[in-house]
BALOBA-1460 file (C-alpha; in Angstrom, 3 decimals):
// residues 294
<rec num="1" residu="x" x="140.784" y="252.842" z="-1.382"/>
<rec num="2" residu="x" x="139.124" y="252.562" z="1.749"/>
<rec num="3" residu="x" x="139.589" y="249.895" z="4.249"/>
<rec num="4" residu="x" x="137.246" y="249.038" z="6.948"/>
<rec num="5" residu="x" x="138.611" y="248.038" z="10.511"/>
<rec num="6" residu="x" x="137.634" y="247.613" z="13.576"/>
<rec num="7" residu="x" x="138.446" y="250.258" z="16.269"/>
<rec num="8" residu="x" x="142.331" y="249.941" z="17.220"/>
<rec num="9" residu="x" x="141.758" y="250.939" z="20.704"/>
<rec num="10" residu="x" x="138.489" y="248.183" z="21.266"/>
<rec num="11" residu="x" x="140.931" y="245.473" z="18.985"/>
<rec num="12" residu="x" x="143.731" y="246.091" z="21.443"/>
<rec num="13" residu="x" x="141.405" y="245.981" z="24.845"/>
<rec num="14" residu="x" x="139.858" y="242.683" z="23.045"/>
<rec num="15" residu="x" x="143.124" y="240.970" z="22.449"/>
<rec num="16" residu="x" x="144.141" y="241.406" z="25.944"/>
<rec num="17" residu="x" x="141.755" y="240.346" z="27.405"/>
<rec num="18" residu="x" x="141.312" y="237.130" z="25.641"/>
<rec num="19" residu="x" x="144.812" y="236.491" z="25.843"/>
<rec num="20" residu="x" x="144.655" y="236.943" z="29.357"/>
<rec num="21" residu="x" x="141.340" y="235.032" z="29.880"/>
<rec num="22" residu="x" x="140.580" y="238.107" z="32.392"/>
<rec num="23" residu="x" x="139.119" y="241.348" z="31.649"/>
<rec num="24" residu="x" x="140.536" y="242.628" z="35.095"/>
<rec num="25" residu="x" x="144.312" y="241.428" z="34.217"/>
<rec num="26" residu="x" x="143.708" y="242.908" z="30.813"/>
<rec num="27" residu="x" x="142.985" y="246.395" z="32.444"/>
<rec num="28" residu="x" x="146.047" y="246.179" z="34.548"/>
<rec num="29" residu="x" x="148.181" y="245.491" z="31.526"/>
<rec num="30" residu="x" x="146.813" y="248.419" z="29.597"/>
<rec num="31" residu="x" x="146.690" y="250.457" z="32.996"/>
<rec num="32" residu="x" x="142.451" y="251.428" z="32.155"/>
<rec num="33" residu="x" x="139.801" y="250.284" z="34.243"/>
<rec num="34" residu="x" x="137.815" y="247.701" z="34.415"/>
<rec num="35" residu="x" x="135.135" y="249.219" z="32.978"/>
<rec num="36" residu="x" x="136.734" y="250.845" z="29.940"/>
<rec num="37" residu="x" x="137.862" y="247.367" z="28.775"/>
<rec num="38" residu="x" x="134.300" y="245.957" z="29.101"/>
<rec num="39" residu="x" x="133.025" y="249.014" z="26.943"/>
<rec num="40" residu="x" x="136.047" y="248.099" z="23.998"/>
<rec num="41" residu="x" x="134.338" y="244.494" z="23.688"/>
<rec num="42" residu="x" x="131.410" y="245.367" z="23.963"/>
<rec num="43" residu="x" x="132.133" y="247.819" z="20.661"/>
<rec num="44" residu="x" x="133.143" y="245.085" z="18.843"/>
<rec num="45" residu="x" x="130.466" y="242.649" z="19.438"/>
<rec num="46" residu="x" x="128.163" y="245.261" z="18.169"/>
<rec num="47" residu="x" x="130.097" y="246.149" z="15.167"/>
<rec num="48" residu="x" x="130.554" y="242.645" z="14.657"/>
<rec num="49" residu="x" x="126.838" y="241.366" z="15.583"/>
<rec num="50" residu="x" x="127.916" y="238.361" z="17.594"/>
<rec num="51" residu="x" x="128.996" y="238.252" z="20.527"/>
<rec num="52" residu="x" x="132.716" y="237.208" z="21.254"/>
<rec num="53" residu="x" x="132.763" y="236.065" z="25.356"/>
<rec num="54" residu="x" x="130.860" y="234.154" z="26.826"/>
<rec num="55" residu="x" x="130.181" y="233.222" z="30.365"/>
<rec num="56" residu="x" x="131.738" y="230.011" z="31.422"/>
<rec num="57" residu="x" x="130.734" y="229.581" z="35.164"/>
<rec num="58" residu="x" x="132.753" y="232.354" z="36.957"/>
<rec num="59" residu="x" x="135.154" y="233.355" z="34.333"/>
<rec num="60" residu="x" x="134.848" y="234.103" z="30.240"/>
<rec num="61" residu="x" x="135.269" y="231.529" z="27.154"/>
<rec num="62" residu="x" x="135.995" y="233.029" z="23.692"/>
<rec num="63" residu="x" x="133.177" y="232.166" z="21.237"/>
<rec num="64" residu="x" x="134.112" y="230.651" z="17.761"/>
<rec num="65" residu="x" x="134.411" y="234.211" z="16.377"/>
<rec num="66" residu="x" x="136.043" y="235.318" z="19.472"/>
<rec num="67" residu="x" x="138.773" y="232.549" z="19.171"/>
<rec num="68" residu="x" x="138.930" y="234.223" z="15.188"/>
<rec num="69" residu="x" x="139.640" y="237.208" z="16.130"/>
<rec num="70" residu="x" x="142.075" y="236.624" z="19.111"/>
<rec num="71" residu="x" x="144.113" y="234.856" z="16.513"/>
<rec num="72" residu="x" x="143.937" y="237.835" z="13.854"/>
<rec num="73" residu="x" x="144.598" y="240.198" z="16.554"/>
<rec num="74" residu="x" x="147.408" y="238.876" z="18.362"/>
<rec num="75" residu="x" x="149.443" y="237.689" z="14.678"/>
<rec num="76" residu="x" x="148.732" y="241.949" z="13.846"/>
<rec num="77" residu="x" x="149.994" y="243.199" z="16.979"/>
<rec num="78" residu="x" x="152.820" y="240.768" z="17.239"/>
<rec num="79" residu="x" x="153.837" y="242.009" z="13.752"/>
<rec num="80" residu="x" x="153.386" y="245.645" z="14.603"/>
<rec num="81" residu="x" x="155.766" y="244.963" z="17.559"/>
<rec num="82" residu="x" x="158.347" y="243.282" z="15.475"/>
<rec num="83" residu="x" x="158.450" y="245.517" z="13.106"/>
<rec num="84" residu="x" x="158.093" y="248.629" z="15.404"/>
<rec num="85" residu="x" x="161.493" y="247.023" z="17.443"/>
<rec num="86" residu="x" x="163.175" y="246.948" z="14.041"/>
<rec num="87" residu="x" x="162.538" y="250.686" z="13.076"/>
<rec num="88" residu="x" x="163.772" y="251.615" z="16.024"/>
<rec num="89" residu="x" x="166.995" y="249.413" z="16.366"/>
<rec num="90" residu="x" x="167.739" y="251.429" z="12.356"/>
<rec num="91" residu="x" x="167.617" y="254.801" z="13.703"/>
<rec num="92" residu="x" x="170.425" y="253.916" z="16.028"/>
<rec num="93" residu="x" x="173.649" y="253.883" z="14.875"/>
<rec num="94" residu="x" x="175.559" y="250.877" z="14.654"/>
<rec num="95" residu="x" x="178.385" y="250.795" z="17.189"/>
<rec num="96" residu="x" x="181.853" y="252.337" z="15.906"/>
<rec num="97" residu="x" x="184.616" y="249.465" z="15.816"/>
<rec num="98" residu="x" x="187.804" y="251.300" z="16.913"/>
<rec num="99" residu="x" x="191.118" y="248.975" z="16.299"/>
<rec num="100" residu="x" x="194.079" y="249.966" z="18.275"/>
<rec num="101" residu="x" x="197.089" y="248.430" z="19.633"/>
<rec num="102" residu="x" x="196.158" y="246.882" z="23.365"/>
<rec num="103" residu="x" x="198.844" y="248.784" z="25.008"/>
<rec num="104" residu="x" x="197.350" y="251.960" z="23.731"/>
<rec num="105" residu="x" x="193.806" y="250.835" z="24.734"/>
<rec num="106" residu="x" x="194.722" y="249.554" z="28.074"/>
<rec num="107" residu="x" x="196.758" y="252.822" z="28.763"/>
<rec num="108" residu="x" x="194.983" y="255.676" z="27.326"/>
<rec num="109" residu="x" x="191.883" y="254.900" z="25.676"/>
<rec num="110" residu="x" x="190.030" y="253.082" z="28.355"/>
<rec num="111" residu="x" x="190.501" y="255.699" z="30.882"/>
<rec num="112" residu="x" x="189.196" y="258.146" z="28.636"/>
<rec num="113" residu="x" x="186.035" y="256.455" z="27.816"/>
<rec num="114" residu="x" x="183.697" y="258.303" z="30.100"/>
<rec num="115" residu="x" x="184.486" y="261.435" z="28.849"/>
<rec num="116" residu="x" x="184.088" y="260.683" z="25.383"/>
<rec num="117" residu="x" x="180.672" y="259.213" z="26.057"/>
<rec num="118" residu="x" x="179.881" y="262.771" z="27.742"/>
<rec num="119" residu="x" x="181.407" y="264.624" z="24.547"/>
<rec num="120" residu="x" x="180.474" y="262.288" z="22.113"/>
<rec num="121" residu="x" x="177.016" y="261.233" z="23.190"/>
<rec num="122" residu="x" x="175.595" y="259.752" z="20.341"/>
<rec num="123" residu="x" x="178.989" y="257.572" z="19.558"/>
<rec num="124" residu="x" x="178.713" y="254.325" z="20.216"/>
<rec num="125" residu="x" x="182.287" y="253.006" z="20.092"/>
<rec num="126" residu="x" x="183.420" y="249.661" z="19.969"/>
<rec num="127" residu="x" x="187.056" y="248.776" z="20.684"/>
<rec num="128" residu="x" x="188.855" y="246.004" z="19.309"/>
<rec num="129" residu="x" x="192.525" y="245.487" z="20.368"/>
<rec num="130" residu="x" x="194.498" y="244.340" z="17.682"/>
<rec num="131" residu="x" x="198.243" y="242.888" z="17.806"/>
<rec num="132" residu="x" x="200.780" y="242.358" z="14.773"/>
<rec num="133" residu="x" x="199.607" y="245.706" z="12.249"/>
<rec num="134" residu="x" x="196.621" y="246.363" z="10.166"/>
<rec num="135" residu="x" x="195.754" y="245.129" z="6.781"/>
<rec num="136" residu="x" x="195.101" y="247.875" z="4.125"/>
<rec num="137" residu="x" x="191.725" y="247.907" z="4.076"/>
<rec num="138" residu="x" x="191.158" y="247.905" z="7.843"/>
<rec num="139" residu="x" x="189.303" y="245.216" z="7.481"/>
<rec num="140" residu="x" x="186.137" y="244.574" z="10.057"/>
<rec num="141" residu="x" x="187.400" y="248.248" z="11.800"/>
<rec num="142" residu="x" x="185.752" y="252.323" z="10.928"/>
<rec num="143" residu="x" x="189.179" y="253.247" z="12.176"/>
<rec num="144" residu="x" x="192.014" y="252.735" z="13.939"/>
<rec num="145" residu="x" x="193.907" y="254.766" z="16.433"/>
<rec num="146" residu="x" x="197.308" y="254.509" z="16.405"/>
<rec num="147" residu="x" x="201.096" y="255.858" z="17.092"/>
<rec num="148" residu="x" x="203.524" y="255.436" z="14.276"/>
<rec num="149" residu="x" x="204.715" y="257.285" z="11.249"/>
<rec num="150" residu="x" x="204.759" y="257.275" z="7.231"/>
<rec num="151" residu="x" x="204.984" y="256.260" z="5.367"/>
<rec num="152" residu="x" x="201.181" y="255.105" z="5.878"/>
<rec num="153" residu="x" x="199.569" y="252.668" z="3.549"/>
<rec num="154" residu="x" x="198.047" y="254.015" z="0.490"/>
<rec num="155" residu="x" x="194.681" y="252.658" z="1.079"/>
<rec num="156" residu="x" x="194.033" y="255.034" z="4.078"/>
<rec num="157" residu="x" x="192.970" y="258.434" z="5.025"/>
<rec num="158" residu="x" x="194.947" y="259.583" z="8.139"/>
<rec num="159" residu="x" x="193.994" y="262.288" z="9.948"/>
<rec num="160" residu="x" x="196.884" y="263.702" z="11.736"/>
<rec num="161" residu="x" x="196.433" y="264.114" z="15.877"/>
<rec num="162" residu="x" x="199.403" y="264.822" z="17.778"/>
<rec num="163" residu="x" x="203.142" y="264.196" z="17.466"/>
<rec num="164" residu="x" x="204.820" y="261.401" z="19.293"/>
<rec num="165" residu="x" x="206.699" y="262.149" z="22.495"/>
<rec num="166" residu="x" x="209.075" y="259.547" z="23.802"/>
<rec num="167" residu="x" x="211.400" y="259.175" z="26.735"/>
<rec num="168" residu="x" x="213.173" y="257.009" z="29.169"/>
<rec num="169" residu="x" x="211.060" y="256.089" z="31.917"/>
<rec num="170" residu="x" x="212.149" y="254.369" z="35.726"/>
<rec num="171" residu="x" x="211.428" y="252.788" z="38.519"/>
<rec num="172" residu="x" x="212.237" y="254.040" z="41.696"/>
<rec num="173" residu="x" x="212.751" y="250.459" z="42.915"/>
<rec num="174" residu="x" x="215.495" y="250.010" z="39.921"/>
<rec num="175" residu="x" x="218.744" y="249.141" z="41.705"/>
<rec num="176" residu="x" x="220.538" y="252.485" z="39.850"/>
<rec num="177" residu="x" x="217.689" y="254.629" z="40.422"/>
<rec num="178" residu="x" x="219.625" y="256.783" z="42.264"/>
<rec num="179" residu="x" x="222.441" y="256.908" z="40.288"/>
<rec num="180" residu="x" x="220.497" y="257.877" z="37.023"/>
<rec num="181" residu="x" x="217.928" y="259.721" z="38.680"/>
<rec num="182" residu="x" x="220.533" y="262.900" z="37.793"/>
<rec num="183" residu="x" x="222.437" y="261.638" z="35.498"/>
<rec num="184" residu="x" x="223.186" y="263.111" z="32.105"/>
<rec num="185" residu="x" x="221.191" y="260.692" z="29.010"/>
<rec num="186" residu="x" x="224.808" y="259.474" z="28.261"/>
<rec num="187" residu="x" x="224.635" y="257.177" z="31.676"/>
<rec num="188" residu="x" x="222.092" y="255.289" z="29.529"/>
<rec num="189" residu="x" x="225.125" y="253.461" z="27.825"/>
<rec num="190" residu="x" x="226.239" y="251.323" z="30.388"/>
<rec num="191" residu="x" x="222.520" y="250.544" z="31.152"/>
<rec num="192" residu="x" x="221.185" y="247.571" z="29.349"/>
<rec num="193" residu="x" x="217.945" y="249.104" z="28.130"/>
<rec num="194" residu="x" x="214.357" y="247.330" z="27.763"/>
<rec num="195" residu="x" x="212.953" y="247.424" z="24.475"/>
<rec num="196" residu="x" x="210.060" y="246.463" z="22.327"/>
<rec num="197" residu="x" x="210.565" y="244.294" z="19.261"/>
<rec num="198" residu="x" x="208.065" y="246.355" z="17.214"/>
<rec num="199" residu="x" x="209.736" y="249.507" z="17.908"/>
<rec num="200" residu="x" x="213.209" y="248.856" z="17.352"/>
<rec num="201" residu="x" x="213.855" y="252.596" z="16.361"/>
<rec num="202" residu="x" x="212.574" y="254.190" z="19.977"/>
<rec num="203" residu="x" x="216.029" y="254.121" z="21.574"/>
<rec num="204" residu="x" x="218.241" y="254.627" z="18.527"/>
<rec num="205" residu="x" x="216.456" y="257.986" z="17.522"/>
<rec num="206" residu="x" x="216.512" y="258.882" z="21.184"/>
<rec num="207" residu="x" x="220.035" y="258.734" z="21.725"/>
<rec num="208" residu="x" x="220.380" y="260.511" z="18.747"/>
<rec num="209" residu="x" x="218.049" y="263.504" z="20.086"/>
<rec num="210" residu="x" x="220.560" y="263.552" z="23.086"/>
<rec num="211" residu="x" x="223.981" y="263.397" z="21.035"/>
<rec num="212" residu="x" x="224.994" y="260.263" z="22.173"/>
<rec num="213" residu="x" x="226.737" y="257.959" z="19.988"/>
<rec num="214" residu="x" x="224.102" y="254.747" z="19.237"/>
<rec num="215" residu="x" x="227.017" y="252.199" z="18.772"/>
<rec num="216" residu="x" x="226.975" y="252.241" z="22.514"/>
<rec num="217" residu="x" x="223.298" y="251.080" z="22.903"/>
<rec num="218" residu="x" x="222.949" y="248.287" z="24.467"/>
<rec num="219" residu="x" x="219.373" y="246.544" z="24.677"/>
<rec num="220" residu="x" x="218.575" y="244.478" z="27.745"/>
<rec num="221" residu="x" x="215.293" y="242.190" z="27.790"/>
<rec num="222" residu="x" x="212.828" y="242.606" z="25.250"/>
<rec num="223" residu="x" x="209.102" y="242.633" z="24.761"/>
<rec num="224" residu="x" x="206.504" y="241.845" z="22.382"/>
<rec num="225" residu="x" x="204.083" y="244.373" z="23.423"/>
<rec num="226" residu="x" x="204.441" y="248.071" z="25.507"/>
<rec num="227" residu="x" x="202.349" y="246.500" z="28.358"/>
<rec num="228" residu="x" x="204.878" y="243.905" z="29.247"/>
<rec num="229" residu="x" x="207.593" y="246.444" z="28.988"/>
<rec num="230" residu="x" x="206.300" y="249.254" z="31.380"/>
<rec num="231" residu="x" x="205.308" y="246.441" z="34.084"/>
<rec num="232" residu="x" x="208.932" y="245.662" z="33.759"/>
<rec num="233" residu="x" x="209.618" y="248.968" z="34.282"/>
<rec num="234" residu="x" x="207.490" y="249.778" z="37.081"/>
<rec num="235" residu="x" x="209.176" y="246.215" z="38.972"/>
<rec num="236" residu="x" x="212.414" y="247.990" z="38.714"/>
<rec num="237" residu="x" x="213.470" y="245.355" z="36.156"/>
<rec num="238" residu="x" x="214.996" y="248.347" z="34.348"/>
<rec num="239" residu="x" x="214.799" y="251.421" z="32.069"/>
<rec num="240" residu="x" x="212.230" y="251.890" z="29.304"/>
<rec num="241" residu="x" x="211.145" y="253.928" z="26.718"/>
<rec num="242" residu="x" x="207.739" y="254.659" z="26.119"/>
<rec num="243" residu="x" x="205.369" y="257.621" z="24.728"/>
<rec num="244" residu="x" x="204.638" y="259.884" z="26.796"/>
<rec num="245" residu="x" x="200.929" y="259.942" z="27.308"/>
<rec num="246" residu="x" x="201.303" y="256.284" z="28.380"/>
<rec num="247" residu="x" x="203.240" y="256.414" z="31.354"/>
<rec num="248" residu="x" x="202.110" y="260.214" z="32.259"/>
<rec num="249" residu="x" x="199.577" y="258.142" z="34.823"/>
<rec num="250" residu="x" x="202.499" y="255.910" z="36.337"/>
<rec num="251" residu="x" x="204.455" y="259.347" z="36.681"/>
<rec num="252" residu="x" x="201.876" y="261.431" z="38.341"/>
<rec num="253" residu="x" x="201.263" y="258.378" z="40.862"/>
<rec num="254" residu="x" x="205.292" y="257.755" z="41.122"/>
<rec num="255" residu="x" x="205.282" y="254.698" z="40.101"/>
<rec num="256" residu="x" x="207.376" y="255.845" z="37.557"/>
<rec num="257" residu="x" x="210.197" y="258.935" z="36.767"/>
<rec num="258" residu="x" x="210.708" y="260.544" z="33.582"/>
<rec num="259" residu="x" x="214.329" y="262.157" z="34.983"/>
<rec num="260" residu="x" x="215.625" y="262.828" z="30.961"/>
<rec num="261" residu="x" x="212.035" y="264.458" z="29.636"/>
<rec num="262" residu="x" x="210.519" y="263.440" z="26.144"/>
<rec num="263" residu="x" x="211.606" y="264.508" z="22.740"/>
<rec num="264" residu="x" x="209.499" y="264.295" z="20.105"/>
<rec num="265" residu="x" x="211.232" y="262.012" z="17.210"/>
<rec num="266" residu="x" x="208.953" y="261.886" z="13.823"/>
<rec num="267" residu="x" x="206.117" y="259.388" z="15.057"/>
<rec num="268" residu="x" x="202.916" y="260.753" z="15.240"/>
<rec num="269" residu="x" x="199.145" y="259.828" z="16.790"/>
<rec num="270" residu="x" x="197.025" y="259.287" z="13.986"/>
<rec num="271" residu="x" x="193.090" y="258.371" z="13.587"/>
<rec num="272" residu="x" x="193.517" y="255.883" z="10.511"/>
<rec num="273" residu="x" x="190.781" y="254.807" z="7.607"/>
<rec num="274" residu="x" x="190.028" y="253.203" z="5.110"/>
<rec num="275" residu="x" x="190.545" y="256.001" z="2.289"/>
<rec num="276" residu="x" x="187.009" y="257.551" z="1.164"/>
<rec num="277" residu="x" x="185.056" y="256.135" z="4.308"/>
<rec num="278" residu="x" x="182.578" y="258.996" z="3.947"/>
<rec num="279" residu="x" x="181.392" y="258.101" z="7.578"/>
<rec num="280" residu="x" x="180.548" y="261.425" z="9.437"/>
<rec num="281" residu="x" x="181.796" y="259.821" z="12.727"/>
<rec num="282" residu="x" x="185.412" y="259.790" z="12.264"/>
<rec num="283" residu="x" x="185.908" y="263.721" z="11.598"/>
<rec num="284" residu="x" x="184.269" y="263.895" z="14.745"/>
<rec num="285" residu="x" x="186.407" y="261.677" z="16.752"/>
<rec num="286" residu="x" x="189.632" y="262.994" z="15.249"/>
<rec num="287" residu="x" x="188.604" y="266.488" z="16.438"/>
<rec num="288" residu="x" x="187.838" y="265.143" z="20.413"/>
<rec num="289" residu="x" x="191.105" y="262.951" z="19.919"/>
<rec num="290" residu="x" x="193.351" y="266.267" z="18.985"/>
<rec num="291" residu="x" x="191.679" y="267.928" z="22.005"/>
<rec num="292" residu="x" x="192.519" y="265.270" z="24.607"/>
<rec num="293" residu="x" x="195.782" y="265.081" z="23.246"/>
<rec num="294" residu="x" x="196.799" y="268.663" z="23.447"/>
């Protein structure tokens, strides 16, 4: 079925002139000449067979037909503008919501966001700091970046990224730094070591890799989060234990020293998503994280 419509360029010029009350201002908004707007208005008037504007002193006033057409055109262009904006939003993928523990977010993810944006420019990430564990459905998240170990929840797809390497770190400000810097691992049995309540097995497992009897382990101050633990270590309050990737910047700056290096104890960096999630951004992010951790 054919539809009879006014010339759309002419209608657009008329709507602007009617809304702004001036042919000159309409020309400025549309980036055309005054004469072009006048010709478009004249085209509509000829097609309609009636005037749309009348002279009112030194300006223009709308006729009754002009007011009706102004309202119709205004509603139509407003609806088009709103619909077009909605279509553009729909074309853009929603933000990818990535959850991770706050210490990992602050010490490893945020410093690499600029590189992530360059390497994966179509991936818009919204970061969500999570403490106290993740539920089986990873509610509200597209994926979670974790450092942990099996068994993982059965409802997760787990993308292994890299083995976790942990080790003790100490600040040059620590009162026993000179003694500890070249001492064997067994020297730590005389230290009340700093620890986190979220990873109670970190110290015992590290001691086991060094062949040191864990019955000699003395736990000092404990912290809820790794961030606080490491700040305490930087302040010289004791020897802490942490994943290598989260303290590498402190070691390079000299704020912390790792006299005994780092070892694997069974932990793993992993990107976890709800089982069966088909989002293609998940494997793409997993590949990027593997390269960043390599």
